[in-house]
ROLO-903021 format. One line per 5 residues: their letters; for each residue x, y, z of C-alpha. Coordinates in nm, 4 decimals. Layout:
N
a	X:Y:Z  ...
END
This chain:
733
mvgkr	2.6988:2.2357:8.2658  2.9352:1.9466:8.0785  2.6950:1.6732:8.1364  2.3945:1.9694:8.0266  2.6048:2.0521:7.7678
gqqrg	2.6861:1.6556:7.6626  2.3285:1.5679:7.7654  2.1879:1.8391:7.5254  2.4308:1.7260:7.2284  2.3253:1.3590:7.2944
vtlet	1.9227:1.4618:7.2693  2.0286:1.6834:6.9723  2.2182:1.3757:6.7820  1.9382:1.1722:6.8826  1.6835:1.3743:6.6997
mnyia	1.8895:1.4382:6.4097  1.8721:1.1091:6.3792  1.5527:1.0899:6.3954  1.4570:1.3754:6.1436  1.7108:1.1808:5.8782
gvnei	1.5346:0.8398:5.9713  1.1839:1.0006:5.9254  1.3097:1.2016:5.5738  1.4558:0.8703:5.4404  1.1441:0.7075:5.4840
kfvkr	0.9429:0.9883:5.3555  1.1774:0.9418:5.0628  1.1574:0.6206:4.9622  0.7755:0.6576:4.9832  0.7803:0.9227:4.7260
lllal	1.0137:0.7478:4.4996  0.7867:0.4354:4.5462  0.4835:0.6678:4.4412  0.7052:0.8302:4.1639  0.7530:0.4820:4.0374
livaa	0.4214:0.3842:4.0129  0.3030:0.7125:3.8659  0.5835:0.6273:3.5983  0.4495:0.2973:3.5995  0.0908:0.3714:3.5004
ftess	0.1736:0.6622:3.2686  0.3770:0.4363:3.0728  0.1338:0.1443:3.0760  -0.1370:0.4205:3.0206  0.0697:0.5252:2.7359
reqay	0.1095:0.2051:2.6162  -0.2941:0.1298:2.6477  -0.3305:0.4759:2.4329  -0.1050:0.3761:2.1922  -0.2691:0.0186:2.1380
tpvfk	-0.6120:0.1046:2.1581  -0.6848:0.3006:1.8248  -0.4776:0.0361:1.6400  -0.7492:-0.2536:1.6793  -1.1354:-0.1921:1.7621
sveiq	-1.2936:-0.5378:1.7718  -1.2588:-0.9000:1.7584  -1.4340:-1.1647:1.5382  -1.4327:-1.5453:1.6348  -1.4936:-1.8060:1.4245
ptiap	-1.4520:-2.1563:1.5691  -1.2491:-2.4043:1.3534  -1.3976:-2.7629:1.4878  -1.0533:-2.8747:1.4997  -0.7138:-2.7047:1.5805
lgemv	-0.5155:-2.5324:1.3028  -0.1267:-2.5286:1.2797  0.0401:-2.2698:1.0158  -0.1624:-2.0344:0.7609  -0.0851:-1.9043:0.4433
egdff	-0.3464:-1.6603:0.2203  -0.3828:-1.6402:-0.1310  -0.6500:-1.6749:-0.4248  -0.6874:-2.0663:-0.4569  -1.0172:-2.0964:-0.5833
gpkci	-1.1348:-1.7392:-0.6771  -1.2033:-1.5148:-0.3743  -0.9064:-1.3849:-0.1225  -0.8839:-1.6922:0.1229  -0.7199:-1.8385:0.4022
aaick	-0.5656:-2.1636:0.3762  -0.4543:-2.3676:0.7237  -0.3375:-2.7050:0.8240  -0.4859:-2.9188:1.0058  -0.3576:-3.0195:1.3450
sekai	-0.5761:-3.3477:1.4260  -0.6704:-3.4595:1.0446  -0.5443:-3.5243:0.7188  -0.6876:-3.2066:0.5616  -0.6813:-2.8517:0.5039
yffvp	-0.9314:-2.5880:0.5747  -1.0134:-2.2956:0.3750  -1.1899:-1.9607:0.5206  -1.3406:-1.6928:0.3020  -1.4224:-1.3653:0.4109
dslen	-1.7919:-1.2775:0.4062  -1.9929:-0.9577:0.3117  -1.9458:-0.8623:0.7191  -1.5361:-0.8447:0.6731  -1.5094:-1.1972:0.9044
lvlkn	-1.3936:-1.5169:0.8430  -1.6348:-1.8056:0.7224  -1.4740:-2.2118:0.6502  -1.5588:-2.2634:0.3117  -1.3899:-2.5506:0.2378
vvilp	-1.2161:-2.8805:0.3675  -0.9563:-3.0883:0.1664  -0.8534:-3.4517:0.2870  -0.5253:-3.5139:0.1987  -0.3799:-3.8698:0.1722
dtpia	-0.1072:-3.8074:0.4669  -0.0238:-3.5579:0.7369  0.0650:-3.2088:0.6667  0.3179:-3.0785:0.8612  0.4086:-2.7295:0.6631
issgk	0.2818:-2.5354:0.3911  0.3122:-2.2840:0.1432  0.1640:-2.0905:-0.1703  0.2884:-1.9267:-0.4842  0.0878:-1.6473:-0.7201
vvvvd	0.2939:-1.8150:-0.9787  0.0627:-2.0915:-1.1479  0.3230:-2.4184:-1.1290  0.2222:-2.6022:-1.4368  0.1241:-2.9638:-1.3671
svghk	-0.2324:-2.9999:-1.4231  -0.4616:-2.9412:-1.7004  -0.7475:-2.8292:-1.5482  -0.6155:-2.5804:-1.2885  -0.7451:-2.2564:-1.3314
egfak	-0.4946:-1.9842:-1.4520  -0.3925:-1.7092:-1.2648  -0.4855:-1.8729:-0.9038  -0.2258:-1.9841:-0.6434  -0.1574:-2.3045:-0.5651
lavlm	-0.0470:-2.4829:-0.2267  0.3100:-2.6559:-0.1580  0.1802:-2.8969:0.1041  0.4560:-3.0796:0.2893  0.3305:-3.3663:0.4339
kpnyv	0.4826:-3.7307:0.5796  0.6533:-3.9160:0.4758  0.8621:-3.6330:0.3517  0.7164:-3.5124:0.0451  0.5464:-3.2139:-0.0933
alvsf	0.2560:-3.2555:-0.2785  0.0637:-2.9491:-0.4613  -0.2793:-2.9082:-0.3910  -0.4756:-2.6841:-0.6589  -0.8450:-2.6216:-0.7442
dsagq	-0.9894:-2.7291:-1.1018  -1.2211:-2.4341:-1.3239  -1.5018:-2.5784:-1.1499  -1.3615:-2.5292:-0.7846  -1.3034:-2.9167:-0.7453
peisa	-0.9797:-2.9427:-0.5506  -0.6427:-3.1455:-0.7180  -0.3784:-3.3130:-0.5481  -0.0727:-3.3989:-0.7623  0.3427:-3.3519:-0.8234
katvd	0.4477:-3.5502:-0.5302  0.8239:-3.4057:-0.5227  1.0880:-3.6080:-0.2910  1.2671:-3.3748:0.0256  1.5145:-3.4321:0.2813
pycts	1.4012:-3.6658:0.5642  1.4728:-3.3869:0.7950  1.2807:-3.0911:0.6663  1.0025:-2.8846:0.8451  0.9663:-2.6443:0.6285
vrasd	0.8777:-2.5851:0.2718  0.8937:-2.2513:0.0092  0.8339:-2.1694:-0.3424  1.0124:-1.9802:-0.5265  1.1474:-1.9077:-0.8729
metsg	1.5249:-2.0065:-0.8506  1.5993:-1.9985:-1.1655  1.4030:-1.7047:-1.3231  1.2283:-1.9399:-1.5382  0.8776:-1.8334:-1.5199
kldlv	0.8276:-2.1313:-1.2567  0.8386:-2.2151:-0.9094  1.1001:-2.4502:-0.7460  1.0222:-2.5907:-0.4507  1.2545:-2.5772:-0.1607
gfgkf	1.2780:-2.8031:0.1667  1.4829:-2.6660:0.4856  1.4722:-2.7267:0.8647  1.6566:-2.7099:1.1695  1.7936:-3.0444:1.1401
slgvs	1.8521:-3.0836:0.7631  2.1620:-2.9789:0.6290  2.1489:-2.7278:0.3899  1.8239:-2.6960:0.1244  1.6508:-2.9812:-0.1073
ieknl	1.5299:-2.7961:-0.4057  1.2814:-2.9872:-0.6137  1.3474:-2.7762:-0.9521  0.9863:-2.7586:-1.1751  0.9960:-2.8619:-1.5047
gngsf	0.7313:-2.7372:-1.6131  0.5466:-3.0295:-1.7498  0.3950:-3.1038:-1.3936  0.7318:-3.2941:-1.2431  0.9799:-3.2034:-1.0283
ksvqp	1.3403:-3.2769:-1.0427  1.5284:-3.3189:-0.7705  1.8721:-3.0940:-0.7094  1.9919:-3.3107:-0.3840  2.2006:-3.2174:-0.1948
mpgpl	2.2387:-2.8481:-0.2845  2.5677:-2.7511:-0.4172  2.8053:-2.4808:-0.2984  2.7581:-2.2674:0.0485  2.3398:-2.3693:0.0703
gnvpf	2.4236:-2.7411:0.1043  2.5854:-2.7747:0.4411  2.4208:-2.5376:0.6896  2.0495:-2.6428:0.8948  1.8661:-2.3173:0.8970
sdiaf	1.5774:-2.2215:1.1541  1.3676:-1.9808:0.8712  1.4525:-1.8430:0.4810  1.2764:-1.5944:0.2974  1.3131:-1.5589:-0.0880
tdfng	1.3527:-1.1691:-0.2005  1.5808:-0.9764:-0.4603  1.7504:-0.7370:-0.2000  2.0010:-0.5932:-0.4400  1.7892:-0.5021:-0.7364
dlvpd	1.8897:-0.7562:-0.9900  1.5454:-0.8654:-1.0421  1.6840:-1.2464:-0.8988  1.6118:-1.3895:-0.6210  1.8452:-1.3673:-0.3237
iaald	1.7919:-1.5594:-0.0163  1.7830:-1.4400:0.3707  1.8643:-1.7470:0.5803  1.8980:-1.7909:1.0107  2.2106:-2.0360:1.0889
wvnrk	2.0735:-2.1386:1.4695  2.3768:-2.3406:1.5332  2.6794:-2.0499:1.4609  2.4085:-1.7877:1.5536  2.4107:-1.5823:1.2023
llify	2.1691:-1.4096:0.9441  2.3151:-1.5120:0.5846  2.2246:-1.3179:0.2775  2.2726:-1.5573:-0.0598  2.2660:-1.3700:-0.3434
grgdg	2.1368:-1.5616:-0.6352  2.3037:-1.5571:-1.0235  1.9562:-1.6477:-1.1668  2.0453:-2.0564:-1.2519  1.9495:-2.1895:-0.9363
tftqp	2.2768:-2.1593:-0.7842  2.4142:-1.8642:-0.4880  2.7202:-1.6396:-0.4058  2.8904:-1.7078:-0.0794  2.6537:-1.5283:0.2174
vsfql	2.7426:-1.2170:0.3706  2.6847:-1.3103:0.7012  2.5936:-1.0914:1.0279  2.6946:-1.2013:1.4037  2.3460:-1.2483:1.6191
kaeps	2.3249:-1.2340:1.9963  2.1432:-1.5773:1.9998  1.9965:-1.8854:1.8357  1.7549:-1.7187:1.6033  1.4166:-1.8589:1.5307
alsva	1.2248:-1.6620:1.2735  1.2968:-1.3935:1.0436  1.0418:-1.2083:0.7838  1.1466:-0.9745:0.4831  0.9305:-0.6241:0.4524
dlngn	0.9679:-0.2476:0.3485  0.9621:-0.1252:0.6638  1.0241:0.2519:0.6846  0.8824:0.2895:0.3261  1.1815:0.3650:0.1460
gypdi	1.1356:0.1042:-0.1355  1.4057:-0.1620:-0.0283  1.3384:-0.4747:0.1743  1.4657:-0.4977:0.5665  1.4747:-0.7877:0.7817
vvgyt	1.3800:-0.8650:1.0951  1.5026:-1.1681:1.3377  1.3340:-1.3198:1.6176  1.5043:-1.5193:1.8545  1.4601:-1.8468:2.0544
rlqqi	1.5314:-1.7810:2.4113  1.6582:-1.3930:2.3946  1.3866:-1.1397:2.4037  1.4605:-0.9229:2.1752  1.3688:-0.7944:1.8081
difeg	1.6572:-0.7054:1.5615  1.6026:-0.4936:1.2656  1.8437:-0.4740:0.9586  1.7864:-0.2149:0.7197  1.9011:-0.2861:0.3686
dgfgr	1.9964:-0.0116:0.1277  1.8651:-0.1595:-0.2045  2.2116:-0.2615:-0.3361  2.1806:-0.5865:-0.1070  2.3716:-0.4685:0.2229
fflrq	2.1966:-0.4480:0.5421  2.2777:-0.2801:0.8818  2.1549:-0.2850:1.2287  1.8413:-0.0144:1.2649  1.6860:-0.0987:1.6114
sikta	1.6970:-0.3732:1.8334  1.3559:-0.3773:2.0338  1.3373:-0.5687:2.4040  1.0502:-0.8283:2.3671  0.8197:-0.9350:2.6759
apvsk	0.9326:-1.2715:2.5502  1.0610:-1.4889:2.2670  0.9462:-1.4470:1.9691  0.8402:-1.7429:1.7172  0.6531:-1.5446:1.3774
faiad	0.5907:-1.2438:1.2410  0.3221:-1.0866:1.0991  0.3707:-0.7418:0.9132  0.1602:-0.5566:0.7797  0.0433:-0.2119:0.7730
ftgdg	-0.2488:-0.2213:1.0578  -0.3064:0.1318:1.1278  -0.3416:0.2721:0.7420  -0.1116:0.5387:0.7617  0.0986:0.3831:0.4756
tmdia	0.3842:0.2009:0.7036  0.4322:-0.1303:0.8176  0.3758:-0.2208:1.1535  0.5337:-0.5581:1.3424  0.2903:-0.8296:1.4902
alsrs	0.5303:-1.0744:1.6752  0.4024:-1.4283:1.8406  0.5649:-1.5445:2.1148  0.4793:-1.9589:2.0926  0.6136:-2.0158:2.4586
tgeim	0.3540:-1.7547:2.6138  0.1207:-1.7517:2.3608  0.1281:-1.3821:2.3171  0.1143:-1.1390:2.0377  0.2805:-0.7899:2.0501
lytyd	0.2435:-0.5402:1.8353  0.4863:-0.2582:1.7152  0.4260:0.0369:1.5301  0.6292:0.2268:1.3080  0.6404:0.6044:1.4200
pisrr	0.7905:0.7972:1.1145  0.9066:1.0831:1.3142  1.1965:0.9033:1.5059  1.1844:0.6295:1.1957  1.1824:0.3912:1.4789
frysg	0.8989:0.1058:1.6210  0.7453:0.1447:1.9265  0.5805:-0.1058:2.1455  0.1993:-0.1084:2.1172  0.0429:-0.3268:2.3368
vlgag	-0.0144:-0.7072:2.3536  -0.3304:-0.8515:2.1841  -0.6069:-1.1443:2.3148  -0.4605:-1.0927:2.6496  -0.5150:-1.4547:2.8246
vsydn	-0.5507:-1.6859:2.5591  -0.2852:-1.9312:2.3838  -0.1982:-1.8580:2.0107  -0.0080:-2.0564:1.7736  0.0261:-1.8748:1.4362
ilpfy	-0.0925:-1.5102:1.3175  -0.1004:-1.3850:0.9405  -0.2165:-1.0277:0.8594  -0.5131:-1.0369:0.5947  -0.6561:-0.7521:0.3998
frnri	-1.0241:-0.7546:0.3657  -1.2136:-0.5725:0.0545  -1.1676:-0.2439:0.2158  -0.7806:-0.2469:0.1689  -0.6606:0.0539:0.3388
radlv	-0.5424:-0.1268:0.6225  -0.4937:-0.4751:0.7040  -0.6071:-0.7042:1.0107  -0.4566:-0.9452:1.2108  -0.5622:-1.3086:1.1893
assas	-0.4338:-1.5685:1.4873  -0.5342:-1.9112:1.5257  -0.5709:-2.1109:1.8473  -0.5221:-2.4595:1.8485  -0.6477:-2.5201:2.2402
qecik	-0.9723:-2.3289:2.1820  -1.0384:-2.4304:1.8282  -1.0382:-2.0883:1.6964  -0.9865:-1.8081:1.5066  -0.9484:-1.4608:1.5807
vfksa	-0.9602:-1.1526:1.3722  -0.8422:-0.8593:1.5201  -1.0041:-0.5826:1.3659  -0.8470:-0.2764:1.2703  -0.9675:0.0741:1.3429
mpfds	-0.9474:0.3257:1.0726  -0.9923:0.6893:1.2654  -1.2806:0.8653:1.0541  -1.2933:1.2439:1.1165  -1.6841:1.3049:1.2782
ykgrl	-1.6884:1.6686:1.1560  -1.9709:1.6500:0.9297  -1.8391:1.9682:0.6964  -2.0253:2.3090:0.6334  -2.2524:2.2921:0.3330
apvga	-2.2052:2.4841:-0.0031  -2.5396:2.4953:-0.2006  -2.4627:2.4042:-0.5984  -2.7462:2.3532:-0.9113  -2.9401:2.0644:-0.9054
natyv	-2.7859:1.7411:-1.0820  -2.3719:1.8644:-1.0853  -2.1680:1.6274:-1.1860  -1.8524:1.8210:-1.1819  -1.6662:2.0110:-0.8921
avcgk	-1.3356:2.1780:-0.8969  -1.1817:2.4243:-0.7039  -0.9564:2.7148:-0.8158  -0.7651:3.0385:-0.7932  -0.4681:3.2254:-0.6687
dssny	-0.4785:3.0618:-0.2990  -0.6538:2.8022:-0.4739  -0.9868:2.8165:-0.2910  -1.1324:3.1611:-0.4355  -1.3904:2.9977:-0.6970
lvtat	-1.5653:2.7030:-0.6530  -1.6373:2.5551:-1.0044  -1.9642:2.3036:-1.0435  -2.1032:2.1863:-1.3701  -2.3743:1.9846:-1.5051
ssgrm	-2.3673:1.7051:-1.7561  -2.5781:1.9446:-1.9845  -2.3602:2.1907:-1.9819  -2.4798:2.4259:-1.7127  -2.2044:2.5895:-1.4958
sakys	-2.1171:2.7919:-1.2318  -1.8188:2.9670:-1.0510  -1.9100:3.0770:-0.6690  -1.6538:3.3461:-0.5635  -1.5653:3.3740:-0.1708
tglrp	-1.2793:3.5665:0.0248  -1.0884:3.2764:0.1048  -1.0873:3.3118:0.4714  -1.4518:3.1182:0.4348  -1.4285:2.8962:0.1190
fdavs	-1.8301:2.7374:0.2547  -1.9412:3.1488:0.1917  -1.9969:3.3048:-0.1315  -1.9253:3.6260:-0.2384  -2.0796:3.6206:-0.5466
svdwe	-2.1654:3.3785:-0.8125  -2.1521:3.3600:-1.1801  -2.3915:3.0527:-1.4283  -2.3225:3.0385:-1.7987  -2.4401:2.7361:-2.0407
sggtl	-2.1749:2.5704:-2.2073  -2.1651:2.4698:-2.5840  -2.2824:2.1464:-2.5709  -2.3133:1.8160:-2.3491  -2.0065:1.7889:-2.1321
rrama	-1.7555:1.5487:-2.2138  -1.4966:1.6212:-1.9576  -1.4376:2.0103:-1.7807  -1.0646:2.0750:-1.6332  -1.0221:2.3892:-1.4058
lsdsl	-0.6428:2.5597:-1.4246  -0.4650:2.7386:-1.1013  -0.4571:3.0150:-1.1894  -0.4924:3.3852:-1.0362  -0.8250:3.4135:-1.2475
pyilt	-0.9390:3.0631:-1.3178  -0.9527:2.8998:-1.6489  -1.2467:2.6499:-1.7139  -1.1434:2.3779:-2.0240  -1.4232:2.1946:-2.1683
sytda	-1.5017:1.9158:-2.4302  -1.7994:1.7762:-2.5339  -1.9503:1.4993:-2.6670  -2.1953:1.6462:-2.9140  -1.9526:1.8810:-3.0786
dmlsl	-1.5932:1.8719:-3.2177  -1.5014:2.1872:-3.0130  -1.3187:2.2907:-2.7123  -1.4187:2.5833:-2.4924  -1.1744:2.7745:-2.2395
yevgr	-1.4025:3.0059:-1.9872  -1.2148:3.2822:-1.8474  -1.3607:3.3893:-1.5206  -1.3675:3.7847:-1.4319  -1.2657:3.9103:-1.1051
kggav	-1.4427:3.8328:-0.8168  -1.6966:3.5989:-0.9900  -1.7916:3.8949:-1.2769  -1.8430:3.8081:-1.6703  -1.7279:3.4949:-1.8302
temrv	-1.5342:3.5321:-2.1201  -1.5524:3.2128:-2.3726  -1.2488:3.1286:-2.6265  -1.3568:2.8398:-2.8926  -1.1542:2.6077:-3.1094
etafp	-1.2714:2.3744:-3.3951  -1.1446:2.0512:-3.3812  -1.1459:1.7818:-3.6266  -1.2748:1.4664:-3.4036  -1.3754:1.5206:-3.0304
pfama	-1.0843:1.4566:-2.8374  -1.0311:1.1239:-2.6526  -0.8103:1.3524:-2.3968  -0.6672:1.6876:-2.3263  -0.4567:1.8817:-2.0692
aeaea	-0.3883:2.2096:-1.9617  -0.1373:2.4451:-1.7750  -0.1513:2.8109:-1.7043  0.1553:3.0425:-1.6711  0.1865:3.4307:-1.6754
dsasi	-0.0763:3.5568:-1.9160  -0.1603:3.2764:-2.1168  -0.3101:2.9328:-2.0965  -0.1647:2.5909:-2.3285  -0.3972:2.3484:-2.4318
aaayr	-0.3038:1.9971:-2.6134  -0.6209:1.7917:-2.6781  -0.5298:1.3984:-2.8297  -0.7533:1.3337:-3.1264  -0.8373:0.9585:-3.2415
ftpdg	-0.6428:0.7949:-3.4522  -0.5538:0.8595:-3.8425  -0.5600:0.6052:-4.0947  -0.1617:0.5124:-4.0593  -0.2014:0.4417:-3.6917
svais	-0.0841:0.7218:-3.5213  -0.2041:0.9686:-3.2732  -0.3143:1.3458:-3.4027  -0.2547:1.5971:-3.1098  -0.2879:1.9693:-3.1802
yftai	-0.1554:2.1955:-2.9146  -0.3160:2.5297:-2.8471  -0.1989:2.8784:-2.6480  -0.4465:3.0693:-2.5973  -0.3655:3.4358:-2.5293
rgkde	-0.5392:3.6288:-2.2239  -0.7491:3.9175:-2.3640  -0.7025:3.8285:-2.7060  -1.0251:3.5590:-2.8698  -0.7859:3.3350:-3.0280
flehd	-0.5579:3.0264:-2.9978  -0.2336:2.9616:-3.1268  -0.2561:2.6298:-3.2821  0.0704:2.3731:-3.3003  -0.0588:2.0033:-3.4875
ysvnd	0.1796:1.6768:-3.4046  0.2039:1.3317:-3.4514  0.2889:1.0287:-3.1919  0.3700:0.7369:-3.4002  0.2304:0.4595:-3.2053
tgryl	0.0187:0.1654:-3.3289  -0.2277:-0.0369:-3.1842  -0.5473:-0.0032:-3.0113  -0.6002:0.2237:-2.6980  -0.7961:0.0633:-2.3907
asalt	-0.7664:0.3733:-2.2403  -0.5668:0.6814:-2.2393  -0.4862:1.0306:-2.0710  -0.2783:1.3174:-2.1148  -0.0509:1.5491:-1.9914
itpsl	0.1608:1.8612:-2.0365  0.4558:1.9391:-1.8510  0.4138:2.2639:-1.6032  0.7468:2.3713:-1.8190  0.5342:2.3834:-2.1332
eflri	0.8233:2.1738:-2.3449  0.6520:1.8119:-2.2984  0.3303:1.6367:-2.3337  0.2550:1.2453:-2.2661  0.0675:1.0104:-2.3537
wklsa	-0.0537:0.7218:-2.1110  -0.1986:0.4431:-2.3211  -0.3179:0.1238:-2.1834  -0.3401:-0.1962:-2.4082  -0.4206:-0.5603:-2.3158
dtirl	-0.1490:-0.6097:-2.1063  0.1113:-0.2903:-2.1059  0.0912:0.0726:-2.0329  0.2637:0.2900:-2.2954  0.4242:0.5997:-2.1976
actsl	0.4978:0.8616:-2.5195  0.6708:1.1876:-2.4567  0.6819:1.3946:-2.7046  0.8969:1.7400:-2.7295  0.6510:2.0548:-2.8094
ksngt	0.9148:2.2122:-2.9562  1.1810:1.8886:-3.1890  0.8079:1.7181:-3.1949  1.0872:1.3894:-3.1253  0.9231:1.1336:-2.9425
sivnl	1.0631:0.8247:-2.7544  0.8282:0.5626:-2.6121  0.8437:0.3128:-2.2632  0.6424:0.0219:-2.2165  0.6054:-0.1172:-1.8849
paqga	0.3924:-0.4556:-1.8233  0.0846:-0.4017:-1.6617  -0.1608:-0.7199:-1.7713  -0.5071:-0.6702:-1.5816  -0.4237:-0.3406:-1.4735
rffdn	-0.5976:0.0176:-1.5223  -0.4862:0.3786:-1.4673  -0.7430:0.6657:-1.3511  -0.7299:0.9463:-1.5819  -0.5049:1.1653:-1.4019
sgrgf	-0.3876:1.4059:-1.6743  -0.4742:1.7128:-1.5760  -0.2192:2.0047:-1.5087  0.0910:1.8007:-1.6032  0.1109:1.5461:-1.3135
pllav	0.4419:1.3608:-1.3797  0.2457:1.0873:-1.1759  0.0454:0.7788:-1.3331  -0.1863:0.5967:-1.0812  -0.2347:0.2047:-1.2141
qgkdt	-0.4699:0.0066:-1.0026  -0.3828:-0.3602:-1.0271  -0.6107:-0.6869:-0.9304  -0.5123:-0.5770:-0.5846  -0.2984:-0.2993:-0.5807
ltlys	-0.2785:0.0711:-0.6204  0.0633:0.1773:-0.7680  0.1634:0.5079:-0.8437  0.4480:0.5664:-1.1476  0.6866:0.8801:-1.2026
lvsgs	0.8840:1.0318:-1.4871  1.2224:1.0213:-1.3667  1.3726:1.1955:-1.6577  1.3083:1.5300:-1.8492  1.4880:1.3845:-2.1654
vsgfs	1.3129:1.2482:-2.4533  1.5525:1.0797:-2.6572  1.6224:0.8620:-2.3584  1.3613:0.8530:-2.0373  1.2007:0.5782:-1.8211
itgla	0.9230:0.5099:-1.5585  0.9590:0.3902:-1.2279  0.7593:0.3001:-0.9381  0.7220:0.5562:-0.6862  0.4997:0.4312:-0.3896
sapfd	0.2243:0.0997:-0.3908  -0.0157:-0.0001:-0.1314  -0.2625:-0.2752:-0.1433  -0.5880:-0.1871:-0.2639  -0.9142:-0.4326:-0.3584
stdfg	-1.0104:-0.3199:-0.7000  -1.3652:-0.2959:-0.5996  -1.3443:-0.0302:-0.3462  -1.2509:0.2076:-0.5562  -1.4378:0.5503:-0.6837
slelt	-1.3201:0.9521:-0.7385  -0.9712:0.8916:-0.7392  -0.7644:1.2617:-0.7988  -0.4426:1.3667:-0.7651  -0.3442:1.7222:-0.6823
pqsds	-0.0016:1.8694:-0.6545  0.1357:1.9827:-0.3081  0.4567:2.1201:-0.4707  0.6736:1.9735:-0.7282  0.7511:1.6418:-0.5343
tyylt	0.4581:1.5781:-0.3089  0.1233:1.4682:-0.4066  -0.2030:1.4722:-0.2546  -0.4013:1.1163:-0.3466  -0.8151:1.0867:-0.2760
fvnrt	-1.0695:0.8357:-0.3574  -1.3324:0.6961:-0.2160  -1.3455:0.3112:-0.0869  -1.7399:0.2009:-0.1407  -1.6625:-0.0885:0.1151
skavf	-1.6142:0.1260:0.3717  -1.8224:0.4154:0.2094  -1.5037:0.6753:0.3185  -1.3010:0.9208:0.1289  -0.9176:0.8793:0.2147
lylva	-0.6621:1.1832:0.2038  -0.2841:1.0507:0.1330  0.0126:1.2402:0.0958  0.2739:1.1164:-0.1407  0.6210:1.2091:-0.0586
ngrmq	0.9387:1.0062:-0.0645  0.8524:0.7148:-0.2239  0.5778:0.6308:0.0115  0.1909:0.6809:0.0811  0.1440:0.8630:0.3840
fikaw	-0.2001:0.8285:0.5796  -0.3581:1.1947:0.6782  -0.7349:1.1527:0.6973  -1.0224:0.9626:0.6488  -1.4110:1.0796:0.6575
rvsed	-1.7281:0.9105:0.6430  -1.9603:0.9479:0.3579  -2.3241:0.8478:0.3209  -2.2930:0.7819:-0.0750  -2.0064:0.8157:-0.3181
pagia	-1.9415:1.1672:-0.3588  -2.0065:1.2654:-0.7724  -1.6941:1.4524:-0.7387  -1.3947:1.5304:-0.4995  -1.1844:1.8455:-0.5205
lspem	-0.8895:1.9223:-0.3192  -0.7512:2.2932:-0.2157  -0.4292:2.1918:-0.1136  -0.3256:2.5807:0.0278  -0.6287:2.5969:0.1855
ktiyf	-0.5979:2.2455:0.3671  -0.9990:2.1901:0.2268  -1.1796:1.8709:0.0518  -1.5203:1.9054:-0.1026  -1.7252:1.6550:-0.1937
lnraq	-2.0466:1.7278:-0.4299  -2.3064:1.5444:-0.3278  -2.5562:1.5734:-0.6619  -2.8714:1.4098:-0.4975  -2.8630:1.6986:-0.2230
ayvsv	-2.7241:1.9583:-0.4190  -2.4753:2.0686:-0.1914  -2.0943:2.0537:-0.1859  -1.9368:1.9738:0.1740  -1.6434:2.1576:0.3020
hff	-1.3860:1.9637:0.5452  -1.0755:2.0942:0.6832  -0.7245:1.8626:0.6970
END
């Protein structure tokens, strides 16, 4: 019995060990399977995150290997200049009609180029240089900087040799003394400090060597010039690769700098880049390392202070950054190049977590030497340009913008309609259209299906329309001005598209701008008239009382001399202030007048070569200004007439030739929708303006420029007027 029990016990133990072993093997197999699934899911997630960013690659042979690249307006169209590594030359590439880069020009240099930089401010050193175009600062052997420019005939000029330190390997251009002239700064990993060539403004430079103070005894692997603390003086961010530090030097405005604020780094830094990464309006700093596989992001607070926001693990050390909005969502993304592996790693910004996430590797299997963001004429998002010396080519990674494929529901309108608006208590009950001849229509819907009209009413206005404006209220008001009549008309549409009541007021002159607000039982209107003989602007302010066929008129005068190239007028929702946006040759003038005290205060904003859109409807506190290659929104930051100012609210790069039908629509007191047509893309784009940045919402392909755009924020609908085919297409967002 004992033996049998022992035998049974032994069999039992053996069986148990066998079962345990089998279970262990199964567990390991399941664990490996789970890891494979997780790895596959992670790779799939990365691929899914990467795929929408770039949709295609265009290849342009360069005939020769290229080195460092910069972009700028050097001789006309926006182009890319690249150093040739096998010849004494610079290659220039320009975009063609298909938004690809083609070789345009080759400039032969007297010596071998080492590094290249450019600046938008003209360096005065050649009489024939075309003002407004950028110049190239080329660092060449034997250790001097030459300026390359193009004259008015498009011929290259090489001039203004400036001596630099023998060990300099990079060059930058910056206005060190805030004199309006670019100085030249050379530096290198084995050059003690920086060598500065002061621009004298007469075509010559004066050497400032050695650089006194803290910049004179430290070798730098990379530097960048930016105003970090908001004093309008250039500061310097520099990488001390010997002591493994990020140094911030604050400029005094006279060419000297304070002792640096330092941040200890984990390894030898190789590259840095400065950009507003989180959309708060303040510059941030990105640092890459020579041997450490990591990117560090230092967030700035606008007062010159920084803290480490995020550290990103990378697949390889980073030697160069390209930072731009590659996704078109209004935030910056990071492309990081590793010259050791030739890979380009992409990181996109997630506005929810406020952190960057990995989005894939670009162009696997090819070794790249340099990368550069480039905005083609469709400037909603940036493409990425990469050069490969081994393959002697430039590759353009074309950014993919997600367009909504929904065609929209169609609502028929009258023939030749040139104006469209949506209004009503829920901002969708009434669809108002008008023709330039004065034929007007209001279609009423329940709001549940805004494209199905329950009833409609048509009427003829008092003349040829100059402008029509709808007021958002429980019952819609439509305000019109005319090109052939000195009057304003205010139309009140009856409930559910009933009868239309008109109120008219005679004006001294046809108004060049008008604005209106509707509150409670009245509508308040302001109309700015032409200039009076003394140079002031005559303004009449009306209050139309609902149910009474009359206007209460108040007249004001704004003393603002000078010719108006363009103007717009706004009224604040509180009905206490009105504002005039005015554009002269080089200044935007904001005149703010109290409707109660008639006091006026004026603020000037430099804006040479800009124009603004007439976004004067319904008291917008925003001013949309279109520059040469940017769109900037400005806001009134104080409600006091005795002292107020305007500040930049948001800015994005756009080409001035792309615009059409720009509209600003308030969602709340502090957020706005921005819609516009981009003619190059043949698309309509919708952005949300909030918290100092422009956030991409949606885009729609259109067959032609819409004759008008209307937005209903509460119902999340957008209306495109197709004048040729007499319908309004309704889309949801």
